[in-house]
C-alpha positions in Angstrom: 17.9 1.6 -43.7 16.1 2.5 -40.5 16.9 0.9 -37.0 14.3 0.1 -34.2 17.2 0.8 -32.0 17.9 4.2 -33.0 15.3 6.0 -30.7 17.1 4.6 -28.0 20.6 5.8 -28.8 18.9 9.4 -29.4 17.4 9.2 -26.0 19.3 11.4 -24.1 17.3 13.2 -21.4 18.0 10.7 -18.6 21.8 11.0 -19.6 21.7 14.9 -19.4 20.0 15.1 -15.7 22.7 12.6 -14.5 25.4 14.9 -15.8 23.8 17.6 -14.0 23.4 15.7 -10.8 19.7 16.2 -10.5 18.5 13.0 -11.4 15.8 11.8 -9.1 15.0 8.2 -10.5 16.1 4.8 -9.5 17.7 5.7 -6.1 18.0 2.5 -4.3 16.4 2.4 -0.7 19.0 0.0 1.4 17.1 -0.2 4.4 13.2 1.0 5.1 12.1 1.8 8.3 8.9 3.3 7.1 9.0 7.2 7.7 12.8 7.2 7.7 14.9 5.2 4.9 18.8 4.6 4.2 19.6 5.7 0.9 23.1 5.9 -0.1 24.4 5.4 3.1 22.6 8.2 5.0 19.2 8.5 6.8 16.5 10.0 4.8 12.5 11.3 5.6 10.8 9.3 3.2 7.9 11.3 1.6 7.3 9.9 -2.0 6.1 6.4 -1.0 2.8 5.0 -1.5 3.2 3.0 1.9 0.0 5.1 2.5 -0.5 2.8 6.2 2.7 2.0 6.8 2.5 -1.4 6.9 5.8 -2.6 4.9 7.8 -3.0 8.1 5.1 -4.2 10.5 6.1 -7.1 12.4 2.9 -9.0 11.9 3.0 -8.8 8.0 6.6 -9.7 7.9 6.1 -12.6 9.8 3.2 -13.9 7.6 5.5 -13.7 4.4 8.0 -15.8 6.4 5.7 -18.3 7.6 3.8 -18.8 3.8 7.5 -19.0 2.1 8.4 -21.7 4.6 4.8 -23.5 4.4 4.5 -23.2 0.6 7.8 -22.3 -0.7 8.7 -19.1 -2.8 6.6 -19.4 -5.8 3.3 -21.3 -6.7 5.2 -22.2 -10.5 2.1 -22.1 -12.4 -1.0 -19.8 -13.1 -4.2 -19.3 -11.2 -5.7 -21.3 -14.0 -3.7 -24.7 -13.4 -1.3 -25.2 -10.8 -0.6 -22.0 -9.5 -3.5 -21.7 -6.9 -3.3 -22.1 -3.1 -5.9 -21.9 -0.3 -4.0 -18.6 0.3 -5.1 -17.1 -2.9 -8.9 -18.3 -2.2 -8.9 -16.9 1.3 -7.9 -13.4 0.2 -10.6 -13.5 -2.3 -13.3 -14.1 0.1 -11.9 -11.9 2.6 -11.5 -8.7 0.2 -15.1 -9.3 -1.4 -16.5 -8.9 2.0 -14.0 -6.1 3.1 -15.2 -4.3 -0.1 -19.0 -5.4 -0.1 -18.8 -7.3 -3.7 -19.8 -10.6 -4.5 -16.6 -11.9 -5.7 -12.9 -11.1 -6.0 -10.2 -12.0 -8.4 -6.5 -11.8 -7.7 -3.7 -10.9 -10.4 -0.1 -10.9 -9.8 0.0 -6.9 -10.1 -2.3 -3.9 -10.5 -1.3 -3.1 -13.9 -1.9 -6.7 -14.8 -5.3 -6.4 -13.1 -6.4 -3.5 -15.5 -5.2 -4.6 -18.7 -6.4 -8.4 -17.9 -10.0 -7.4 -16.6 -10.8 -4.9 -19.5 -9.1 -7.2 -22.4 -11.3 -9.9 -21.2 -14.8 -8.0 -21.0 -14.4 -5.5 -24.2 -14.4 -7.2 -28.0 -14.4 -6.0 -31.7 -17.2 -3.1 -31.5 -17.3 -2.3 -28.0 -16.0 1.0 -26.6 -13.8 1.7 -23.5 -14.3 5.5 -21.8 -11.2 6.6 -20.1 -10.5 9.7 -18.1 -7.6 11.5 -19.8 -5.7 11.4 -16.5 -6.2 7.8 -15.7 -3.0 5.9 -14.8 -1.6 3.8 -17.3 -4.8 3.5 -19.2 -3.5 5.3 -22.4 -1.1 2.3 -22.9 -3.8 -0.1 -21.9 -6.1 1.6 -24.4 -4.0 1.8 -27.4 -3.5 -1.9 -26.8 -7.2 -2.6 -26.7 -7.9 -0.7 -29.7 -5.0 -2.7 -31.6 -5.6 -6.1 -30.2 -9.2 -6.4 -29.5 -10.6 -4.2 -32.0 -12.3 -2.2 -29.5 -12.7 1.3 -29.5 -10.9 3.4 -27.2 -12.4 7.3 -26.4 -10.9 9.6 -23.8 -12.8 12.2 -22.0 -11.8 15.6 -20.5 -10.4 15.2 -16.9 -13.2 14.3 -14.2 -15.9 16.3 -16.9 -19.2 14.4 -16.7 -20.5 17.0 -19.6 -17.7 15.8 -21.9 -18.3 12.2 -20.6 -21.9 12.5 -21.6 -21.1 14.1 -24.9 -18.7 11.3 -25.7 -21.4 8.5 -24.8 -24.1 10.3 -26.6 -22.5 9.9 -29.7 -22.0 6.2 -29.7 -24.1 3.6 -30.9 -27.1 2.8 -28.8 -26.8 -0.7 -28.7 -23.1 -0.5 -28.4 -21.3 -2.4 -25.4 -19.9 0.6 -23.4 -17.2 0.6 -20.2 -16.1 3.6 -18.7 -13.0 3.2 -16.5 -11.7 5.9 -14.1 -9.4 6.4 -11.1 -11.3 6.7 -8.0 -8.0 8.8 -6.4 -5.9 10.3 -9.6 -2.6 9.4 -8.8 -0.7 12.2 -10.1 -3.1 15.0 -8.0 -4.7 13.0 -5.4 -7.9 14.0 -6.5 -11.2 11.9 -6.0 -13.3 11.3 -8.9 -17.2 12.7 -9.3 -18.2 9.3 -8.7 -21.8 10.2 -8.3 -22.1 12.1 -11.3 -19.8 9.5 -13.1 -22.7 6.7 -12.7 -25.4 8.8 -13.3 -24.2 9.6 -16.9 -23.0 6.3 -17.2 -26.4 4.4 -16.2 -28.2 6.8 -18.6 -26.4 5.5 -21.6 -26.1 2.0 -20.1 -22.4 1.9 -19.8 -20.8 -0.1 -17.3 -18.2 1.5 -14.8 -14.6 0.3 -13.4 -12.8 2.2 -11.1 -9.2 1.9 -10.1 -9.0 2.3 -6.5 -5.0 1.6 -6.4 -4.5 5.0 -4.5 -8.2 5.0 -2.9 -8.2 1.4 -1.1 -6.8 1.7 2.7 -7.1 5.6 1.8 -10.7 6.7 1.8 -14.2 5.3 3.0 -14.8 3.7 6.3 -11.6 1.6 7.4 -10.3 2.4 4.0 -13.0 0.7 1.8 -12.3 2.8 -1.4 -14.1 5.3 -3.6 -17.3 3.8 -3.9 -18.0 3.3 -0.5 -16.7 7.2 0.4 -19.7 7.9 -1.4 -21.7 5.4 0.0 -22.0 3.8 -3.6 -20.6 0.3 -3.7 -24.3 -0.9 -4.9 -24.3 1.2 -7.9 -20.5 0.8 -9.0 -20.2 -2.1 -10.9 -16.6 -3.1 -10.6 -13.5 -1.9 -8.3 -9.9 -3.0 -8.9 -7.0 -2.4 -7.0 -3.6 -3.0 -5.9 -1.6 -4.6 -2.8 1.7 -2.4 -3.7 0.7 0.4 -1.4 -1.8 0.1 1.3 -1.7 -3.4 1.9 2.3 -3.9 1.8 2.7 -6.3 -0.7 2.7 -6.7 -4.9 -0.3 -7.8 -6.6 -3.3 -6.7 -7.8 -7.4 -7.4 -7.7 -10.8 -6.9 -9.4 -14.0 -7.0 -7.3 -17.7 -7.5 -9.0 -20.6 -9.8 -9.8 -19.6 -13.1 -9.2 -20.7 -13.9 -12.9 -18.8 -11.0 -14.4 -15.6 -12.3 -12.0 -16.1 -15.7 -13.1 -16.3 -14.9 -16.7 -12.8 -13.2 -16.2 -11.4 -15.9 -14.4 -11.9 -18.3 -17.3 -11.3 -15.8 -20.4 -8.4 -13.4 -19.3 -5.1 -14.1 -20.9 -3.5 -11.6 -18.6 -4.6 -14.2 -15.5 -4.5 -17.3 -17.4 -0.9 -17.0 -19.0 0.7 -15.4 -15.7 2.2 -16.7 -13.0 0.3 -16.3 -9.9 0.9 -14.1 -6.9 3.5 -15.6 -4.8 2.6 -17.1 -1.1 4.4 -14.6 0.5 2.8 -11.5 -1.3 -0.7 -13.1 -0.4 0.1 -13.8 2.9 1.5 -10.1 3.4 -1.7 -9.2 2.0 -3.8 -11.3 4.2 -1.9 -9.8 7.5 -2.4 -6.0 5.9 -5.9 -6.9 5.9 -6.5 -8.2 9.2 -4.3 -5.0 10.7 -6.6 -2.6 8.6 -9.7 -4.3 9.9 -8.7 -4.1 13.6 -6.9 -0.8 13.2 -8.8 1.5 11.3 -7.5 4.3 13.3 -4.6 3.9 10.5 -6.6 5.6 7.7 -7.5 8.4 10.1 -3.9 9.1 10.9 -2.8 8.9 7.5 -5.2 11.6 6.3 -4.4 13.7 9.7 -0.9 13.8 8.4 -1.2 14.5 4.9 -4.0 17.5 5.9 -0.8 18.6 8.5 1.8 18.7 5.9 -0.8 20.4 3.0 -1.9 23.2 5.6 1.8 23.9 6.4 3.2 23.8 3.0 0.4 26.2 1.9 0.9 28.4 4.9 4.6 28.9 4.0 3.4 30.2 0.5 3.8 27.2 -1.8 1.2 26.3 -4.5 -0.2 23.3 -3.2 -3.3 21.5 -4.9 -6.3 20.9 -2.5 -7.4 17.2 -1.9 -8.6 14.8 0.8 -6.1 12.0 0.2 -2.6 11.0 1.2 -1.0 12.9 -1.9 0.0 16.7 -1.5 1.5 18.3 -4.8 3.4 21.0 -4.7 3.8 22.9 -7.7 7.1 24.2 -9.2 6.7 24.9 -12.7 9.4 24.5 -15.3 11.1 21.2 -15.8 14.6 22.2 -14.9 14.0 24.1 -11.9 11.8 21.1 -10.5 14.8 18.8 -10.9 17.3 21.3 -9.2 14.6 21.8 -6.4 14.0 17.9 -6.2 18.1 17.6 -5.8 18.1 20.4 -3.2 15.5 18.7 -1.1 17.5 15.7 -1.2 20.8 17.0 -0.3 19.1 17.8 2.9 17.6 14.6 3.3 14.3 14.7 2.2 13.1 12.1 -0.7 9.8 13.2 -2.5 8.8 11.9 -6.2 9.6 14.6 -9.2 6.7 14.5 -11.4 7.7 16.4 -15.0 6.6 16.2 -18.5 5.2 14.2 -20.4 4.1 12.8 -16.8 2.4 16.2 -15.9 1.5 19.3 -18.4 4.1 21.7 -19.1 4.9 24.2 -16.6 3.1 22.0 -13.9 5.9 20.2 -13.0 5.7 19.4 -9.2 7.1 17.6 -6.1 4.8 15.1 -5.6 4.6 14.5 -1.6 2.7 11.6 -0.2 2.3 10.8 3.4 1.8 7.8 5.6 0.0 7.0 8.8 3.5 6.2 10.3 4.9 9.7 9.9 5.4 11.7 13.2 4.6 15.1 13.7 8.3 15.8 14.0 8.7 14.2 10.6 6.1 16.2 9.3 7.6 19.8 10.6 10.8 18.6 9.2 9.4 18.2 6.0 8.1 22.0 5.9 10.7 22.9 7.4 12.9 21.8 4.2 10.7 22.5 2.0 10.6 26.4 2.9 14.7 26.4 3.3 15.0 25.2 -0.2 12.6 27.8 -1.7 14.5 31.0 0.2 17.8 29.4 -1.5 16.3 28.9 -5.1 13.9 31.6 -5.1 11.0 29.5 -6.3 8.2 27.4 -5.6 6.2 30.1 -3.7 2.7 31.6 -5.1 
């Protein structure tokens, strides 16, 4: 008789990496000071965080969280739909709508929940969702939608507008269609070709939703995201994002026309049946937004730091993907050498993210480095130096 647990018993990939001493995941941070953290009792340069603007340890953000707990307690103890809405939720929604340039915003408890909750509310039986093949987490969302909502889920080639048009041209003319794409792709840091995507989508009557998880606070005027970066906020139907990166908190949001946001608010199971974002989370995001608006130089500093590291790594011979964001991927190649490379970096007090298959294509294992506005030149120079040292010792990682 088949046992649903058998696949769990047979899964040994993580155990094998642990046995070799090269397991790079679930490493506990003991203290967080921004560009330098305490891990396993030692100071480590952090070049793998999504704390892009360096606000998680900002005194004003921490103070806002503490004051919110003192006033509201630790939980809202209910969903937004019932008893879980406090005035801070409404304030943040209004502030974000103004900041992003949309009519309305709706908060969710996580960024992932925002994507699932928004799409599941909008699509119904017979509708179509088109997703870029490199969209973060949308593969799971698409499978859930196709089975649970009876919508059709179609993937198109990564940032390939000709393929998107081919997909859309095959669909029934009267079908309701939604195109979803990352604004900044989370693995490569590449910015979507939004102008051409919107042009193709509008040609076939499809609406567009951009996931700006890695774009808000990173690109656009004062970090206003992908649509703002291209000057296309009015042409971009919806934007969603998270608070877990530039906003130094936890939660998510979707921005769009007031009538659409109102509909999602009253129909999304992901909103109605989930506890609302905690007071501390919302207060932290509000404080972060205050800082972002008052100190737009942080966005410029983030990009300057990433560009400095990108250029430095390229000059020492690494295969580094081009980009304009805070994500700087360094290609190593094979799976096992990549894990060994990561361990050598970590042993030299540098933490980065090891991205390996199936998260990336075969032979494209990488050290995904990411930068913060709070990195100083001494941190960046040390990161480049450590990468260079490891490449010399291991004889891999060069072009």
